[in-house]
MARMAR-962229 format. One line per field, with one value per residue (C-alpha): residue number from 0; x, y, z. Coordinates in steps of 0.001 Angstrom, whole numbers, plus 524288, in hexadecimal, padded with zeros to 5 digits. Layout:
N
pos = (NUM:...);
c1 = (X:...);
c2 = (Y:...);
c3 = (Z:...);
END
This chain:
294
pos = (0:1:2:3:4:5:6:7:8:9:10:11:12:13:14:15:16:17:18:19:20:21:22:23:24:25:26:27:28:29:30:31:32:33:34:35:36:37:38:39:40:41:42:43:44:45:46:47:48:49:50:51:52:53:54:55:56:57:58:59:60:61:62:63:64:65:66:67:68:69:70:71:72:73:74:75:76:77:78:79:80:81:82:83:84:85:86:87:88:89:90:91:92:93:94:95:96:97:98:99:100:101:102:103:104:105:106:107:108:109:110:111:112:113:114:115:116:117:118:119:120:121:122:123:124:125:126:127:128:129:130:131:132:133:134:135:136:137:138:139:140:141:142:143:144:145:146:147:148:149:150:151:152:153:154:155:156:157:158:159:160:161:162:163:164:165:166:167:168:169:170:171:172:173:174:175:176:177:178:179:180:181:182:183:184:185:186:187:188:189:190:191:192:193:194:195:196:197:198:199:200:201:202:203:204:205:206:207:208:209:210:211:212:213:214:215:216:217:218:219:220:221:222:223:224:225:226:227:228:229:230:231:232:233:234:235:236:237:238:239:240:241:242:243:244:245:246:247:248:249:250:251:252:253:254:255:256:257:258:259:260:261:262:263:264:265:266:267:268:269:270:271:272:273:274:275:276:277:278:279:280:281:282:283:284:285:286:287:288:289:290:291:292:293);
c1 = (28FAE:285FB:27AC6:2805D:281C5:273E3:26EB6:27659:270E8:26332:26508:26A73:25F00:25584:25BBE:25B7B:24D3D:2498E:250A6:249F0:23CA9:23E49:242AD:236F6:22D7B:233E7:232EC:225E4:21D76:21D4B:21876:20E64:209E4:207C8:1FF90:1F68D:1F61D:1F134:1E53A:1E345:1DBFB:1E5B9:1E15C:1E527:1F244:1F578:1F167:1FA9A:1F009:1F4CA:1FFD5:1FD96:1F067:1E7CC:1DE21:1D18C:1D484:1D17C:1D4B3:1D18F:1DFB2:1E16B:1D44A:1D86B:1E580:1DFF7:1D522:1DF9B:1E04E:1EE1B:1F293:1EFEF:1F690:2022A:202A9:202BB:20D37:215D2:21482:21831:223D5:22850:227B1:22CDE:23715:23BFC:23DC1:24450:24D6E:25143:25394:25D0B:263AC:26674:26DA9:27763:27966:27D29:2860E:28D1C:28EC5:29715:2A574:2A89F:2A051:2AA17:2A192:29E2D:2A5E7:2A27A:2940C:293DD:29985:28F86:283FB:288FC:28BE9:27D74:279FC:2809D:27EFC:27356:26F17:2647B:25603:2562C:25F4A:25797:24AE3:25076:254ED:247C1:240C4:24A54:2483D:23977:23713:230D8:2225A:22204:22112:22EA7:23517:23024:2350A:24207:2472D:24FCC:24E47:25CD1:261F9:2709A:26EFE:266C2:270CB:27BB1:273DC:271A7:27FCF:284D8:27B88:2805A:28E8A:28C44:282F7:285FE:29447:29B9D:29E5A:28FDC:29060:29C8D:295C7:289DF:29258:298A5:28B02:28834:2803A:281CE:28228:27411:26EC5:276F1:27119:26314:26386:26D00:26F66:26148:25BBD:26612:2642D:255F3:2594D:25FD0:2559E:24AC5:25188:253B2:245E4:2409B:248EA:243BA:235A2:236D2:23D78:23392:227D2:22BFF:230E4:22998:233C2:235B6:2271B:226B5:2312B:22EAC:22016:2152F:20A63:201A4:1FE94:20CEC:20EB1:212DA:20C36:2154D:2123E:2039F:2039F:20B88:201B1:1F642:1FCC0:1FF73:1F191:1EC62:1F507:1F081:1E259:1E465:1EA8A:1DF23:1D4D6:1CF30:1D097:1C424:1C920:1D77C:1D6BF:1CFCD:1D90B:1E4D2:1E00B:1DE01:1EB59:1F1DD:1EAE5:1EF2A:1FD4B:1FE16:1F6B4:1FFD9:20B9F:2054A:2008F:20E0D:2157A:20C53:2110A:21F1B:21AF8:21370:21E9F:229B9:227E7:2293F:234E1:23C4F:24618:24A12:24CCB:2558C:25C6D:25E80:26656:26FB4:26F72:27979:28220:2905A:2926D:29E8F);
c2 = (741C9:7470F:7424D:74979:75642:75516:75326:75EF2:76758:762CD:7662B:7737B:77647:7721D:77B32:78694:783B9:78381:79047:796C2:7916A:79671:7A3B4:7A4C3:7A145:7AACA:7B5DB:7B2D2:7AE62:7BB51:7C236:7B798:7B88B:7C72F:7C4EE:7BAE2:7C27A:7CE80:7C68E:7BF6A:7C1DF:7C901:7C0CB:7B476:7BA97:7BE3E:7B0D9:7AA09:7A387:7A985:7A19D:79D9C:7A376:7AEE3:7ACFF:7B4D1:7BBA5:7CA3D:7D5F8:7E01F:7E468:7E6CB:7EDAE:7F73D:7F996:7FC02:804C4:80ED4:817E0:81BF5:80E1E:80FC1:81CFB:816C9:80C10:81601:81E1C:81244:80DD7:81B8E:81C68:80EB7:81037:81E1B:81BDB:80F6C:81609:82190:8180B:8124B:81FD0:823BB:81664:81104:81CC6:81EC0:8100C:80FA3:81B7A:81566:808AA:80F4A:80E10:81A18:822C0:82B25:82D52:81EF4:81BEE:827FC:82707:8188C:81BAF:82692:81DB0:8125C:81B9F:81F44:810F5:81170:81FA8:82891:835EC:8307D:832F7:84121:84687:83F03:8449C:85266:8508C:84AF6:856A4:86034:85B45:85B16:84C6B:84B08:84787:844D2:838AF:83B9C:8384D:82A47:8296F:83088:82DF4:821C7:81FD6:81D47:810E7:80E7A:7FFC6:7FFC3:8087C:7FEEF:7F3A6:7FB2D:7FFB4:7F1D8:7ED46:7F7B5:7F490:7E620:7E70A:7F3B6:7F31E:7FF7B:7F998:7FAC1:8095C:80ABA:803CE:80C99:818CF:8145F:8139B:82183:81E3F:827B2:82401:8280B:820EE:81508:814E8:81665:80DB6:802F9:80285:8038D:7F923:7EF24:7F248:7EE81:7E442:7EDA9:7F828:7EE8C:7EA79:7F869:7FC46:7F0D3:7F430:8021F:7FD4D:7F4F2:80002:80A57:801A6:7FEFD:80CB6:8136E:81A68:8252D:827F7:8278D:83214:83AFA:83A23:8411D:8418B:835AC:83561:83267:8272F:81A03:80D1D:80927:81560:8141E:80617:809F8:81480:80B2C:801FC:80CE4:811F2:8045D:80304:81046:80C92:7FFC0:8069D:81014:80580:80078:7F2A4:7EE49:7F174:7EEA2:7E088:7E3C0:7EEEB:7E666:7DC03:7E60B:7EBCA:7DEB0:7DD03:7EA8C:7E7E2:7DB81:7E1CA:7ED83:7E495:7DDC9:7EA62:7F092:7E4C7:7DE72:7E688:7E266:7D440:7D409:7D9C8:7D23D:7C542:7CCB4:7D4A8:7CA42:7C820:7D66F:7D51A:7C988:7D17A:7DC31:7D2F5:7CF30:7DA93:7E291:7D728:7D6CA:7CC40:7C3E0);
c3 = (306DD:2FCE8:30567:31126:30981:30475:3123E:316F1:30BF7:30F3F:31D8D:319F9:310E7:31B8B:32575:31BEA:318C7:3272E:329D0:31E44:3226E:33056:32B33:32212:32CED:33667:32C80:325F4:33154:338E5:32CAC:32A2F:3384F:3370D:32ADC:33129:33DF7:336C2:3329F:33F8F:34C20:35506:3609B:3593C:35593:36397:368A4:35F0D:356E9:34A1C:34441:33636:33294:336CF:341E7:34228:33546:33526:32C8C:336E6:33868:329E0:32919:333A8:32CF7:31F66:3248F:32763:31B8D:31EF9:31C1B:30D8F:30D67:31434:309F7:2FEF4:305A2:307FB:2F9D9:2F548:2FE7E:2FAFB:2EC36:2EB65:2F5F3:2EF7E:2E251:2E8ED:2EFBF:2E2AA:2DCF5:2E7C3:2E92F:2DB91:2D586:2E0B3:2E194:2D337:2D498:2E029:2D8A8:2CE24:2D156:2C91A:2D1F1:2D973:2E581:2E69B:2F2F7:2FB2A:2F78F:2FAB3:30806:309EC:30701:30F33:31A7B:31B20:31D68:32AB4:32ED9:32CDA:3316C:33A37:33B73:34030:33590:32B51:3308E:32FFA:321E9:31DBC:323C5:31DB2:30FD6:31186:310BD:31E17:31E13:30F78:30716:301CE:30EB0:30D58:2FF57:2FFFC:30DA7:30E7B:2FFD0:2FE61:304B3:30523:305CF:2F964:2F2DB:2F632:2F07A:2E3D1:2E336:2E4AE:2DA0C:2D0A3:2D390:2D08D:2C507:2BDC6:2B98D:2B5EB:2A881:2A585:2A81D:29FB0:29469:29607:295A9:2890E:28333:287B9:293D4:29F2D:2AD88:2B058:2A47C:2A7E6:2B58E:2B0C3:2A4C0:2A8B9:2B761:2BBF4:2B2AA:2B6B0:2C51F:2C69D:2D0DE:2DA6C:2D7B0:2DB03:2E791:2EC56:2E89B:2F067:2FC38:2FB8B:2FA83:306C7:30E33:30A2E:30CBD:31AC0:31DB6:328B8:33118:32703:326E6:335B4:33696:32B01:327B9:32F0E:324ED:326CD:3183D:31551:31ECE:3190E:31BD4:326D5:32EC1:32C4A:3311A:33CEE:34069:33E9C:3482C:351F7:35103:353A8:35FA8:364C6:36288:369C1:37561:375FC:37716:383A3:38890:381BF:3742F:37679:37207:3653E:36228:3654E:35BD3:35127:353F4:351E5:344D3:34090:34467:33C4F:3311C:330BC:32F3B:323A3:31D2B:31DDF:318BC:30EDC:30312:30554:307D1:2FB02:2F31D:2F96D:2F203:2E537:2E9E8:2F165:2E669:2E746:2F5CF:2F28A:2E82F:2F220:2FAA8:2EFB4:2E63A:2ED8E:2F14D:2ED69:2E34C:2E3DF);
END
């Protein structure tokens, strides 16, 4: 009987291992292929010769990308929007989350309903555009920092964390010692909430780094454009240049266009890929930190 159970466990472990291996290959190989294709001869890529290693290694695509001065300006803008926007997101998410976690807060239920309601119904693009123009945020760096800084989902995660980890008895004890609500929040709640703060900050960083639609709608000054828009325009300019060439140069331009496409994907994602191994544990915390504990 014991031998039969052991064999069953071994078979189960083998099946799980195979499923995990197939999943890893299915997720990782496309990214690996883009990396090696960005260094390979486009002709070899299109003919299917590139599988596990680059063929006809070349850096021409990256050279053309980095020759564009707007790329570096876009990098600086995206870093500014990401850092400032992520801190702004924390500033407008953590305080209301803590307030809504207190059961003695009289407006707790109606405000909770108000915030959750906005997750399912919004004003839409045109009303939002009119409001942004009215308050003077259009075509300014502030629109990339302030707009969409508050996220209801992040607020719910933080609220659940406070409800589970900051008991009301702790506030009562602090009040007995003469500690006010604001001082309690700054001196006690924030230091013990580093885990949820890190998770929300990381979520904001990923969102802000990849954000391009806001810039596409609200920014007109080329000096304010983030990296994603700059890369998009480089790609569009290359396509226009290819279409304007005659038959004699079409093949060369097509090859260069393929290199630029693969290179743009790598340039736009490499910062997140470099940081992810160090931040992976915070993503895992984000999955469980707001969970209801039994």
